[in-house]
N, C-alpha and C positions, 0 to 999 in steps of 0.2 A: 504494500500500500504506500501511497505517497507520504514522504516525510515532510515535516515542517509545513503542513498543508493548512495554512491560515490565510483567510481572505483579508486580514488586516494588514495594511502596509506598515513598514517600519518607520522610524523617525525620518528616514531619507525620502519617504513617499513611495517606496517600492517594497514589495514583499522580501523578507529575508530568505533567500533561496540558497541551497547547498552549492558548494563548488562541484562542478561537473567535469571540467577540463582543467588540467594543470599543464603548464609549459615549463619544461626544465631546460636550463643552460648549464652544461657540465653536470655537476652533482647537486645543483641547487634549483629550487623552484623560482622562476623569474616572473611568471604571470599566472593568474587564475581567471576562469570564467564561471560565474554562477548562473544558475537558471533553473528551469523546470521542464519536465517532460512527462508524457502520459501515453499509455497504450490502452485503447478501449475497443469494445465491440460495438456493433451497430445500435444496440439498445442503450448505450452509454455506460455499460458496466466497465469499471476500471480493472484492467488486468494487472497492471503494474505501473508505477510512476515514481516521481521524486519531485520535491518542491511544492510550491503553492499552486497546484493544478486547478483549484477552484477559484483562484484569483483571476480577474479579467485582464486580458491583454488585447491590444489592437491587432486584428487579424491581418491587416494590410493586404498584400496581393495573394496570400494563400487561398483566398476564397473566390478567385476569379471563375473557377468552374461552376461554383454555386451561383455567382452573380449572372452567369450566362444562361441559366436554366430558362428564364422567361423568353429569351431570344429564340429558343427552340420550341418551347411549349406553346407559344402563341401562334406559331406558324411563320414567324418573320424570317427565320433562317431558310426555310423551304422556299418562301416567296422570292428571296434574293439569291437562290441557288448556292447555298453553302455546301461545300464538300469537306473532306478531311482537312484540306489546306486552310480554308477559311475558319473552320471550327477550331483547329489548333491555335491559329492566330488570335482568335477571340478570347482564349483563356491563357494567353502567353504573357511572360515578362521577357521580352526579347532583346537581342543584342544590336538590333538595327542593321543586320546584314542585308544584302540585296534581296535575299529570299523573303525577308520580313517586310521591308519597306515597299517592294514592288507589289506584294500581295495586298498590303494595306491600301496602296494607291488604287489598285484594281477594284477593291471592295468599295472604296469611296466613289469611284467613277460609276459603279453599278447603281449607287444611290443618287446620282446626279449631284454629288457633293465633292468637296476637295479638302485638302489639309487645313484650310482656313476654318473649317467647321469643327475641327478637333479642339477641345478645350483642355487638353492635357499639358500643354506647354512644350517648348522645345527642350531637347536633352542631347548632350554629346553622346554619340553612339558608343555602346559597350564594346563593339567589335573593333579591334585595333587596326585591322586592314581598312575598314571603312573610314575610321578616323584619319588614317594616314592619307588615303585617297582624297578625302574632303579637304584636308589641310593643304595638300598640294594643289588642289583646284580652287582654293580660296572659297570653298562653299561653307555656309553656315548651317548648323543643324536646325531642323524644323520640328514641328509636332509629330510628323511621321516617324522621326527617329526616336521619339519617346518610347521607353520600353513598354508602356501601357497603350500604345496607339491601336493595337489589335482589339483590346477590350473596349476602348472608346468607339471604335468603328462598329463593334457589336452593339453598343448602346445606341449609336446613331441608326443602325439597321432597325432596331426595335422601335425607336422613335418614329422613323419613317412609316413602319407598319401600323403603328398606333395613331398616325396622322397628327403627331405633336410637332410643334415648332422645333427644328433641330437645335436651336440655341438654348432650349430649356432642358436638354437631356441629362444634365447633372443636377438640376434642381431637386432638392430632397422631396418635394411634394409633387413632382412630375409623375406621370403614369409609369415611365421607365423606372425611376428609382423606387417608387412605391412597390412595384412588382419585384424588383431586385431585393429589397429589404424583406418582403414577405417570403421569398424563396430561401434566402439565407437563414431567416428565423426558423422556418419549417425544418430545414435540413439539420440545423444545429440545436433543435429542441428548445427554442426560445420564444417568448412572446414578441411579436413584431415591434412592440413599443419598448422592449427591454434593452436591446443593445444600444449602448452609448454611441452616438455618431460623432465623428470628427471629419476633418478634411485630409485626404490622403495626399501623397506627393504628386499625384497626377490630377488633383482637384476633385476627384470623385469622392463620394461618401465612403468612409471606412468604419468598421464596426468593432466595438470593444466587447469581448465576451470571455467567459472562463475558458481556460485552455482545454479542459475536459469536453466542453461543448463543441469547440472547434474540431477536436479529434473525432467526436461522434458524427459531426457533419460529414467527415470524409470516410468514416467507417460505413455510413449509409450510402454515400456516393459510390464507393468502391464495391459495395455489396448491396445492390439495390433491389434485391428480390422482394423485400417487404414493402417497397414503395409502390405508389400508384403505377399501374402498368405503363402509362405514357411517360411519366417521369423516369421510371427505371429504364425504358428504352433509350431516352435521351442521354442518361448517364452512360449507358454502354456505348452509344455513338461517340461521346466525348472520349471515353477510354480508347476506343479503336482509332480515333483520329490522332490522338497523341502517340499511340503505339506506331501508327503508320508514318507520322511526320514528327519525330522527336526533336529534330533540329529547329522546328518552328516554335516550339513551346519555350525555348530559351536561346540556344545558339550552338554553333559548331566548335567554339573554342572555350575551354575551361568553364563549362556550365554544368554543375552537378545534376540539375534536373534532367537535362538531355542525356547525360551519361548514364544515369540510373535507369531511365526508360530504355535506352539502347541495350544496356547490359542485361536487363530482365525481360526484354522483348515486350514491354508494356504490362508485365505482371504487377509491377509497382507503379503507382500514380503519385509522383512527388510534385510539390509546389512550394517555391520559396516566397517569402514576403520580406519587405524591408524591416530593418532593425532585428534581424536574426530570429524571425519566426518561421516555422517550417512545418509542413504536413506531408505525410506519406500514407496513402491508402493501399492496402493489399487487395488487389482486385480478386474477388471471390475467395479471399483468404480469411475473411471474418474479422480483420483487425485494421486499426489505423493508429498512427503515431502523430502526436503534435509536440513541438519543441519550441521553447523560447529561451534565448540567451539574454541575460539581463543587460549586458553592456552593449548589445546590438551588433557585436562583432561576428563577421562571417567565419573567422578562423575557428572560434569555439563551436559555432553551429555546425560547420562541416565535419569537424572531428566527432562531435556528439552524434550526429545523424548516422555516420558510418558505424560508430561503436554500437548504437542501438540496433541497427540492421543486422549486425553480426550477432549481438547478444540474443536476439529473438529468432535467429535462423531465417531471416527474411532474404538472405543472399546465399546462394550456394557457392561452392569453391570456384567454379568457372566464372561466375558473375563477379566475385570478389577480385579475381585476376583481371577482368576487364576494367574494374574500377581502381586499379593499382595507383593511379595518379591521386586518388582521394584516400586510399587506405594506408599509404606510407606515413608513419608517424614520426619519421626522422626530421629534425630541423637542421637545415644546411645554410651555410652563409653564401655570399656571392661567389666565393671561390670553389664552392661545391664541397667544402669540408663539413663533416658531421659535427655539429656543435651542441645538440640537445635533442629533446624528444617531446612529443605531445602525449599526454596520458589522459584517458577517459576514466572517470570515476562513476561507475554505474553498477 
């Protein structure tokens, strides 16, 4: 059972969570990462966990697949000819590689819109080759390069279908965001009025909820047999789209989401969120993980995620080998010398 599972924040304003990852330099601990994690079943039963898993965290981009449910359930995606490519982009946090930006532009053109209609803001591409090419051409990033542009294009697709003004698609009281909030609440076993809303990095509403509810949402999403038949069907279509086009959900270079999907051939459905929140659904495996590293650092999050997947047998030997870039716990300096290690405490 989770340790230190109190919903009351400490004097710092944040729950006192255990150290989950330690970084050693030589024979001494140099840094620590505190946090919480929980493994649940689709009914919300806690299988195992640590930290304040009943304390709320901002889900950030982890819930993009849940936010996309109204896009599919209303018929909007069908009307605008979504296939695996468009589906994967709608739930992605992408690197702004050409495969991402070209697809987003094509989706917008289908709507008779353009990147000026995206309200996510411009962002420097995560892909280093794209950054170098744009710098050489003196090109400035636009909203299409934002890692959330696929999600926003999905919102715009739903807005078009519902005949709302495109400019209103992020308004919390719009039909788009009302339906999104309802879907997230239903999947995560929350009252639609319960989740605290704030503004995400891309200007969309983001939801604050207990980590255990976030995990339950993805246990249900990844194991949808108990859901309404229509919703279960769309969950499986999203599973299949990500399995078919893993490069679209994140990117081809140093993206753990894409690499986990590739290694497991879609058996695991992972999704990263900003500030080191992470979910992984085990498709038809009956379990889902949710993780939050208190300091928001990706180093601790990556190490903990891989450690938990190993602990619970969610990766076999060949899959672990494919993920060697993420499983190596050795810390090396710029000269390639081994100077320390990362240790997971679970």
